[in-house]
C-alpha positions, 0 to 999 in steps of 0.5 A: 500500500505504501509503495503504491501511494509513493508511485502515485505521488511521484508522477503528480510531483513531476507533473507539478514541476513541469507546470511550474517550468512551463509557467515560468517560460510563459512568464518570460515570454510575456515579460519580453513583450512588455516595455523594459523597466526604467534604468534596467538593461534587459539581458540577452535571451538564453537558449531556452528563452530563444526556443520559447519565441517559437511558441509565438505571442498567443498568451492572455493573462487574467487576474481575478480580484476579490475585494475585501475590507482594507487592513492597516498593513495594506499599502495606500496604493493597493486600496480603492474606494467603493460603495458596497451595496449594503452601506450608505457610504464609500469605504476603503477596500483592497483587491486581492488575487484569486485563482481563476477557479476560486468559487465566489460567494453570493454578494462577493465584489470582484474585478478583472484585469486582462493583458494580452501578449500581442496587440489586437482588439479585446472583446469580453462576452459574459454568459450565465451557466445553469446547472444543466450545462446550458448557457444564456445569450451573451452580452459584450461587457467590453468594450462599452462607451462607459469603459475607456470611452469604447477604446478596445485596442490593446498592446503588450503591457496594457491592462484592461480592467473590468469594470473600469475606474470610471464605471459605477460601481467599480466592481461586479457583484456576484449574484444569481439571476435564478436559483440554478445558476452555477457560473458566469462564463466569460469568452475573451477574444483578442482579434487582429482586426475589429469585429465589425458585427459588434457595436460599441454602445454605452451599455452591454451589447447583446450577442445571440447564441448563434453568433457566438457559436460561429465565433467559437467554431471559427476561432476555437482552439486548444487552450492551456491554463496555468496559475502563478503558484503562491501569488493568490491572496496578494493585494493590488500593487501600486503599479497594477493600480496605475496601469488599470486606472491611469493607463500606464504600461506594466513593465517587465519588472512588474507583477505578472497575471495570476492566470495565464492562458496559451491558445494553440492557434495559427499565427494571425488568428484571433485568440479565443478562450473561455473563463468560467467564474464558479459560484459557491454552493 
């Protein structure tokens, strides 16, 4: 029995080490696309990093932020003023990182940061998922005229936060629309050219199941997801706040996304990935 258990542990440990090494390579790739930090010299890539370039730039980084009341030890630059639904005043809250599959409790306030390793046009579609596996029609929650004035062209190091800092409220509230809802499902697309059929309006733009199915069939590809080990629970940094709020670019010295996705698609094709946000039971 002991030998059998040991035999199971070894492959699992080897798999975890492989995932850590792969994530480090992905991080290096994303960092190489960001602008260099001031007063630093970017080292010449080694053989492993040069080999990594052959995988291209088909990466999207997403950080799910869960808002919690600020603590005295939180850096001022990590905090943000929000107006929780149960209070009548603005309060200090701090966004902290979550892994993408973290179950979210009813009433939880969350935000999203999205960063692509290639230039393109970003779209985020939200759907509800129900216990029987069915999905609702979709809504394009980015771009809208309420966030970044409808500007959805992105470059490496540029962070899109949803909701934007100009939005009211500055968070998405986890709340079931009906008792059997189990998740919010986000479809993230980074397209080389604007999707002409999507209208950029003040509020979310509705997309039919049929239109989404066409996109998924046309652009769908295998996607691998890896988390940044040991980073969940860490609060917003000043650099991340400034990138999300002021529009400054993250550099190769700044924190990396919590969750990275590699889309195994052909060069020049849109990147399409699905991110389910699970609701706690």
